[in-house]
MIZAZA-954130 format. One line per field, with one value per atom (N, C-alpha, C, CB): residue in one letter; atom name; x, y negated, z. Coordinates in Angstrom, 3 decimals, padded with zeros to 6 digits. Each point is the difference from the previous one (the first is absolute). Glycine has a CB too. Layout:
aa = A/...
at = CA/...
x = X/...
y = Y/...
z = Z/...
This chain:
aa = X/X/X/X/X/X/X/X/X/X/X/X/X/X/X/X/X/X/X/X/X/X/X/X/X/X/X/X/X/X/X/X/X/X/X/X/X/X/X/X/X/X/X/X/X/X/X/X/X/X/X/X/X/X/X/X/X/X/X/X/X/X/X/X/X/X/X/X/X/X/X/X/X/X/X/X/X/X/X/X/X/X/X/X/X/X/X/X/X/X/X/X/X/X/X/X/X/X/X/X/X/X/X/X/X/X/X/X/X/X/X/X/X/X/X/X/X/X/X/X/X/X/X/X/X/X/X/X/X/X/X/X/X/X/X/X/X/X/X/X/X/X/X/X/X/X/X/X/X/X/X/X/X/X/X/X/X/X/X/X/X/X/X/X/X/X/X/X/X/X/X/X/X/X/X/X/X/X/X/X/X/X/X/X/X/X/X/X/X/X/X/X/X/X/X/X/X/X/X/X/X/X/X/X/X/X/X/X/X/X/X/X/X/X/X/X/X/X/X/X/X/X/X/X/X/X/X/X/X/X/X/X/X/X/X/X/X/X/X/X/X/X/X/X/X/X/X/X/X/X/X/X/X/X/X/X/X/X/X/X/X/X/X/X/X/X/X/X/X/X/X/X/X/X/X/X/X/X/X/X/X/X/X/X/X/X/X/X/X/X/X/X/X/X/X/X/X/X/X/X/X/X/X/X/X/X/X/X/X/X/X/X/X/X/X/X/X/X/X/X/X/X/X/X/X/X/X/X/X/X/X/X/X/X/X/X/X/X/X/X/X/X/X/X/X/X/X/X/X/X/X/X/X/X/X/X/X/X/X/X/X/X/X/X/X/X/X/X/X/X/X/X/X/X/X/X/X/X/X/X/X/X/X/X/X/X/X/X/X/X/X/X/X/X/X/X/X/X/X/X/X/X/X/X/X/X/X/X/X/X/X/X/X/X/X/X/X/X/X/X/X/X/X/X/X/X/X/X/X/X/X/X/X/X/X/X/X/X/X/X
at = N/CA/C/CB/N/CA/C/CB/N/CA/C/CB/N/CA/C/CB/N/CA/C/CB/N/CA/C/CB/N/CA/C/CB/N/CA/C/CB/N/CA/C/CB/N/CA/C/CB/N/CA/C/CB/N/CA/C/CB/N/CA/C/CB/N/CA/C/CB/N/CA/C/CB/N/CA/C/CB/N/CA/C/CB/N/CA/C/CB/N/CA/C/CB/N/CA/C/CB/N/CA/C/CB/N/CA/C/CB/N/CA/C/CB/N/CA/C/CB/N/CA/C/CB/N/CA/C/CB/N/CA/C/CB/N/CA/C/CB/N/CA/C/CB/N/CA/C/CB/N/CA/C/CB/N/CA/C/CB/N/CA/C/CB/N/CA/C/CB/N/CA/C/CB/N/CA/C/CB/N/CA/C/CB/N/CA/C/CB/N/CA/C/CB/N/CA/C/CB/N/CA/C/CB/N/CA/C/CB/N/CA/C/CB/N/CA/C/CB/N/CA/C/CB/N/CA/C/CB/N/CA/C/CB/N/CA/C/CB/N/CA/C/CB/N/CA/C/CB/N/CA/C/CB/N/CA/C/CB/N/CA/C/CB/N/CA/C/CB/N/CA/C/CB/N/CA/C/CB/N/CA/C/CB/N/CA/C/CB/N/CA/C/CB/N/CA/C/CB/N/CA/C/CB/N/CA/C/CB/N/CA/C/CB/N/CA/C/CB/N/CA/C/CB/N/CA/C/CB/N/CA/C/CB/N/CA/C/CB/N/CA/C/CB/N/CA/C/CB/N/CA/C/CB/N/CA/C/CB/N/CA/C/CB/N/CA/C/CB/N/CA/C/CB/N/CA/C/CB/N/CA/C/CB/N/CA/C/CB/N/CA/C/CB/N/CA/C/CB/N/CA/C/CB/N/CA/C/CB/N/CA/C/CB/N/CA/C/CB/N/CA/C/CB/N/CA/C/CB/N/CA/C/CB/N/CA/C/CB/N/CA/C/CB/N/CA/C/CB/N/CA/C/CB/N/CA/C/CB/N/CA/C/CB/N/CA/C/CB/N/CA/C/CB/N/CA/C/CB/N/CA/C/CB/N/CA/C/CB/N/CA/C/CB/N/CA/C/CB/N/CA/C/CB/N/CA/C/CB/N/CA/C/CB/N/CA/C/CB/N/CA/C/CB/N/CA/C/CB/N/CA/C/CB/N/CA/C/CB/N/CA/C/CB/N/CA/C/CB
x = -115.646/000.204/-000.436/001.743/-002.062/-000.599/000.841/-001.537/001.422/000.859/000.314/-001.046/002.325/000.300/-000.430/001.870/-002.354/-000.516/001.101/-002.920/003.273/000.987/-000.879/002.427/-002.265/-000.598/001.232/-002.388/002.321/001.073/-000.648/001.724/-000.945/-000.468/000.607/-000.136/-001.047/000.384/000.594/-001.845/002.822/000.783/-000.293/002.096/-002.502/000.024/001.348/-002.059/002.258/001.002/000.942/-001.402/000.572/000.701/000.298/-000.837/000.492/000.364/001.566/-002.006/002.625/001.425/000.703/-000.032/-000.517/000.413/-000.142/-000.601/-000.692/-000.295/000.926/-002.515/002.868/000.790/001.453/-001.449/001.930/001.369/-000.174/000.656/-001.595/-000.212/000.057/-001.407/000.646/-000.007/001.432/-002.409/003.086/001.316/001.000/-000.528/000.399/000.843/-000.500/000.230/-001.336/-000.467/000.567/-002.260/002.131/000.749/001.507/-001.806/002.311/001.548/000.201/000.551/-001.217/000.206/-000.080/-001.319/000.078/-000.325/001.356/-002.996/003.358/001.173/001.214/-000.900/001.146/001.010/000.044/000.010/-001.224/-000.245/000.285/-001.646/001.214/000.165/001.451/-002.409/003.075/001.483/000.788/-000.121/-000.308/000.617/-000.308/-000.166/-001.134/-000.426/000.703/-002.382/002.446/000.807/001.307/-001.227/002.040/001.318/000.243/000.182/-001.235/-000.041/-000.131/-001.126/000.335/-000.352/001.283/-002.703/003.308/001.153/001.120/-000.571/000.756/001.111/-000.460/000.692/-002.108/-000.421/000.253/-001.818/001.605/000.197/001.579/-002.004/002.806/001.280/000.689/-000.067/-000.618/000.400/-000.523/000.225/-001.266/-000.465/000.930/-002.645/002.967/000.647/001.369/-001.329/001.887/001.301/-000.049/000.716/-001.959/-000.301/-000.015/-001.397/000.651/-000.327/001.456/-002.599/003.515/001.109/000.915/-000.241/000.225/000.729/-000.315/000.236/-001.811/-000.602/000.519/-001.793/001.667/000.526/001.429/-001.409/002.237/001.278/000.154/000.611/-001.430/000.185/-000.789/000.205/-000.961/-000.657/001.037/-002.470/003.260/000.969/001.017/-000.218/000.788/000.959/-000.380/000.784/-001.997/-000.673/000.005/-001.594/001.231/-000.159/001.448/-002.197/003.170/001.402/000.579/000.387/-000.781/000.445/-000.606/000.097/-001.486/-000.616/000.508/-001.634/002.056/000.652/001.300/-000.993/001.764/001.257/-000.135/000.974/-002.026/-000.226/-000.447/-000.641/-000.172/-000.466/001.301/-002.357/003.296/001.103/000.875/-000.148/000.150/000.921/-000.892/001.190/-002.449/-000.679/-000.154/-000.812/000.987/000.223/001.448/-001.637/002.516/001.364/000.247/000.531/-001.320/000.208/-000.891/000.527/-001.727/-000.431/000.810/-001.949/002.563/000.998/000.974/-000.314/000.969/000.848/-000.417/000.608/-001.943/-000.618/-000.209/-001.114/000.656/-000.146/001.293/-001.768/002.676/001.503/000.341/001.014/-001.069/000.334/-000.730/000.662/-001.913/-000.859/000.341/-001.601/001.954/000.298/001.525/-001.622/002.594/001.032/-000.009/000.799/-001.704/-000.110/-000.821/000.083/-001.007/-000.515/000.959/-002.145/002.879/001.155/000.905/-000.130/000.689/000.638/-000.631/000.877/-002.255/-000.789/000.118/-001.635/001.140/-000.048/001.420/-001.947/003.273/001.204/000.291/000.806/-001.080/000.074/-000.665/000.267/-001.690/-000.721/000.638/-002.085/002.562/000.714/001.283/-000.968/001.609/001.207/-000.240/000.941/-002.075/-000.446/-000.483/-000.503/-000.204/-000.558/001.170/-002.021/003.102/001.174/000.661/000.564/-000.275/000.737/-000.851/001.252/-002.571/-000.798/000.170/-001.692/001.749/000.051/001.451/-001.639/002.575/001.283/000.597/000.422/-001.383/000.475/-000.442/-000.235/000.935/-000.323/-001.184/002.032/-002.827/-001.260/000.074/-001.013/000.152/000.004/-000.172/-000.732/001.241/000.019/-001.140/002.366/-003.207/-001.085/000.376/-001.370/000.660/000.280/-001.095/001.227
y = 098.301/000.057/001.192/-001.367/001.107/001.159/000.768/-001.122/002.562/000.968/-000.453/002.007/-001.877/-000.264/001.028/-001.213/000.572/001.088/-000.151/-000.293/001.392/-000.079/000.652/000.293/-000.897/000.544/000.219/-001.327/002.624/000.381/000.611/000.326/-000.254/000.500/001.465/-002.453/003.215/001.525/000.142/000.926/-000.018/000.335/001.486/-001.874/002.327/001.602/000.594/-000.019/001.179/000.798/000.084/001.039/-000.709/-000.019/-001.126/001.744/-002.996/-001.253/-000.262/-000.635/001.087/-000.382/000.980/-001.168/002.306/001.017/-000.432/001.650/-002.353/-000.453/-001.192/000.835/-001.660/-001.002/000.428/-001.327/002.179/000.615/000.696/000.460/000.202/000.706/-001.012/001.783/-002.800/-001.108/-000.521/-000.711/000.289/-000.457/001.064/-001.307/002.383/001.140/000.223/001.218/-001.430/000.057/-001.213/001.216/-002.252/-001.384/000.334/-001.949/002.480/000.105/001.011/-000.553/001.525/001.213/-000.744/002.075/-002.663/-000.866/-001.167/000.246/-000.844/-000.827/000.596/-001.410/002.729/000.760/000.508/000.482/-000.088/000.555/-001.019/001.535/-002.924/-001.121/-000.277/-001.197/001.131/-000.313/001.073/-001.232/002.629/000.981/-000.249/001.640/-001.854/-000.210/-001.349/001.243/-002.283/-001.216/000.380/-001.359/002.169/000.483/000.722/-000.078/000.947/000.839/-001.047/002.146/-002.934/-000.930/-000.841/-000.186/-000.286/-000.911/000.893/-001.502/002.706/000.850/000.125/001.415/-001.202/000.192/-001.201/001.504/-002.766/-001.295/000.065/-001.174/001.482/-000.140/000.861/-000.648/001.852/000.807/-000.412/001.726/-002.352/-000.626/-001.231/000.728/-001.471/-001.078/000.281/-001.037/002.220/000.435/000.575/000.315/000.358/000.458/-001.076/001.766/-002.974/-000.921/-000.808/000.008/-000.100/-000.641/000.845/-001.389/002.755/000.873/-000.106/001.347/-001.437/-000.386/-001.278/001.095/-002.060/-001.308/000.104/-001.069/001.823/000.076/000.793/-000.133/001.059/000.690/-000.859/002.435/-003.167/-000.970/-001.123/000.395/-000.653/-001.154/000.601/-001.345/002.630/000.570/000.360/000.765/-000.405/000.250/-001.297/001.831/-002.853/-001.287/-000.476/-000.575/000.758/-000.413/000.979/-000.985/002.181/000.951/-000.536/002.091/-002.520/-000.499/-000.938/000.599/-001.732/-001.211/000.478/-001.606/002.534/000.320/000.837/-000.148/000.825/000.760/-001.165/002.361/-003.235/-001.039/-000.765/-000.214/-000.157/-000.618/000.795/-001.110/002.583/000.838/000.068/001.572/-001.450/-000.067/-000.925/001.154/-002.338/-001.428/000.195/-001.765/001.989/000.269/000.887/-000.388/001.593/001.002/-000.529/002.098/-003.014/-000.544/-000.954/000.401/-001.138/-000.963/000.746/-001.762/002.801/000.929/000.637/000.438/-000.116/000.628/-000.933/001.534/-002.765/-001.068/-000.387/-000.627/000.578/-000.526/001.203/-001.219/002.560/001.008/000.088/001.002/-001.196/-000.211/-001.057/000.796/-001.984/-001.058/000.335/-001.836/002.525/000.370/001.123/-000.907/001.773/001.064/-000.727/002.117/-003.232/-000.486/-000.845/000.158/-000.731/-000.799/000.861/-001.640/002.922/000.828/000.546/000.416/000.043/000.436/-001.076/001.331/-002.629/-001.054/-000.122/-001.256/001.430/-000.322/001.167/-001.417/002.625/001.109/-000.046/001.038/-001.600/-000.124/-001.126/000.912/-001.888/-001.048/000.435/-001.553/002.297/000.748/001.150/-000.490/001.219/000.836/-000.758/001.645/-002.482/-000.993/-000.611/-000.639/000.209/-000.739/001.260/-002.081/003.208/001.048/000.461/000.832/-000.905/000.476/-001.098/001.345/-002.515/-001.183/000.188/-001.803/002.226/-000.159/001.285/-001.965/003.107/001.374/-000.037/001.353/-000.256/000.215/000.466/000.420/-000.771/000.680/001.337/-002.034/002.737/001.465/000.454/000.186/000.810/000.213/000.806/-000.209/-000.222/000.696/001.103/-002.023/003.119/001.150/000.099/001.329
z = 082.467/-001.407/-000.681/000.406/-001.647/-000.899/-000.448/-000.657/000.535/-000.411/-001.669/001.934/-002.350/-001.523/-000.800/000.481/-001.454/-001.173/-001.302/000.685/-000.791/-001.191/-001.272/001.618/-002.682/-001.319/-001.008/000.336/-000.607/-000.998/-001.079/001.621/-002.635/-001.281/-000.094/-001.159/000.923/-000.032/-001.294/001.480/-001.507/-001.379/000.019/-000.077/-001.135/-000.017/-000.002/-001.257/001.724/000.123/-001.110/001.391/-002.646/-001.191/-000.557/-000.275/000.677/-000.444/-000.367/001.401/-000.388/-000.134/-000.739/002.034/-002.249/-001.125/-001.301/001.346/-001.589/-001.355/-000.074/-000.207/001.015/-000.352/-000.434/001.515/-000.726/-000.312/-001.444/002.666/-002.935/-001.271/-001.089/001.057/-000.926/-001.058/-000.190/000.618/000.527/-000.075/-000.829/002.318/-001.871/-000.418/-001.616/002.694/-003.077/-001.559/-000.628/000.393/000.225/-000.708/000.060/000.867/-000.024/-000.079/-001.059/002.486/-002.570/-000.907/-001.652/001.998/-002.009/-001.273/-000.285/000.621/000.410/-000.377/-000.358/001.330/-000.700/-000.477/-001.437/002.221/-002.559/-001.275/-000.963/000.813/-000.489/-001.154/000.123/000.077/001.098/-000.173/-000.785/002.183/-002.045/-000.849/-001.518/001.944/-002.158/-001.426/-000.532/000.430/000.251/-000.331/-000.361/001.474/-000.691/-000.237/-001.035/001.946/-002.373/-001.121/-001.271/001.410/-001.369/-001.234/-000.146/000.392/000.674/-000.184/-000.760/002.260/-001.782/-000.767/-001.419/002.059/-002.172/-001.554/-000.923/000.806/-000.186/-000.418/-000.400/001.578/-000.426/-000.340/-001.199/002.352/-002.298/-001.250/-001.081/001.106/-001.247/-001.410/-000.177/000.146/000.611/-000.267/-000.586/001.716/-001.018/-000.639/-001.234/001.987/-002.255/-001.590/-000.942/000.741/-000.271/-000.763/-000.352/001.045/000.055/-000.472/-000.819/001.881/-001.823/-001.017/-001.178/001.353/-001.486/-001.141/-000.885/001.281/-000.372/-000.427/-000.615/001.826/-001.058/-000.405/-001.452/002.591/-002.526/-001.289/-001.168/001.292/-001.076/-001.070/-000.358/000.960/000.173/-000.491/-000.932/002.180/-001.604/-000.720/-001.499/002.229/-002.299/-001.442/-000.780/000.889/-000.239/-000.639/-000.401/001.386/-000.611/-000.389/-001.088/002.393/-002.365/-001.040/-001.379/001.730/-001.674/-001.216/-000.563/000.662/000.177/-000.581/-000.677/001.811/-001.146/-000.586/-001.247/002.228/-002.442/-001.066/-001.079/001.409/-001.197/-000.878/-000.501/001.269/-000.495/-000.417/-001.055/002.215/-001.817/-000.748/-001.512/002.376/-002.170/-001.291/-000.881/000.985/-000.337/-000.843/-000.448/001.442/-000.821/-000.614/-001.149/002.088/-001.936/-001.130/-001.058/001.445/-001.303/-001.228/-000.714/000.900/-000.181/-000.694/-000.565/001.456/-000.896/-000.723/-001.448/002.361/-002.094/-001.233/-001.137/001.464/-001.256/-000.731/-000.760/001.593/-000.762/-000.467/-001.172/002.699/-002.204/-000.789/-001.182/001.818/-001.982/-001.147/-000.971/001.416/-000.769/-000.928/-000.612/001.415/-000.607/-000.636/-001.010/001.873/-001.757/-000.973/-001.142/001.763/-001.643/-001.169/-000.712/000.958/-000.321/-000.590/-000.673/001.702/-001.212/-000.706/-001.417/002.289/-002.064/-001.169/-001.072/001.453/-001.199/-001.003/-000.551/001.155/-000.334/-000.579/-000.942/001.997/-001.741/-000.740/-001.207/001.867/-002.003/-001.141/-000.783/001.078/-000.661/-000.758/-000.671/001.567/-000.917/-000.553/-001.109/002.307/-002.109/-001.027/-001.107/001.555/-001.495/-001.089/-000.840/001.551/-000.573/-000.758/-000.836/002.004/-001.273/-000.896/-001.175/002.019/-001.982/-001.046/-001.104/001.571/-001.225/-001.019/-000.663/001.448/-000.780/-000.755/-000.492/001.345/-001.195/-000.423/-001.469/002.367/-002.878/-001.526/-000.195/-000.506/-000.612/-000.013/-000.490/-000.264/000.770/-000.501/-001.326/001.906/-002.539/-001.365/-000.339/-000.102/-001.000/-000.367/-001.011/000.499/-000.292/-001.038/-001.014/001.722
């Protein structure tokens, strides 16, 4: 029998180190991405909380505006009623004055 010949692939001595450093770099990059992702998630959560607070303030302002509009409408109604009452009273006094002048003694001429 003939002797066995083995053919192997020669690998440089630094090949294993490169492979590990590539894996290590990928792991570092993955960790950096995880940290950045966590940071961005915290920022998003903070922005959502800020947005919710702004929405609540806007809702509160809108409700206050509605209440003020109702109060303004009521005040306008009161003002119109008062103006009509004053106008009626002025007209009544004008009629009384005219009637009093019509029944009064004419002033003497000198």
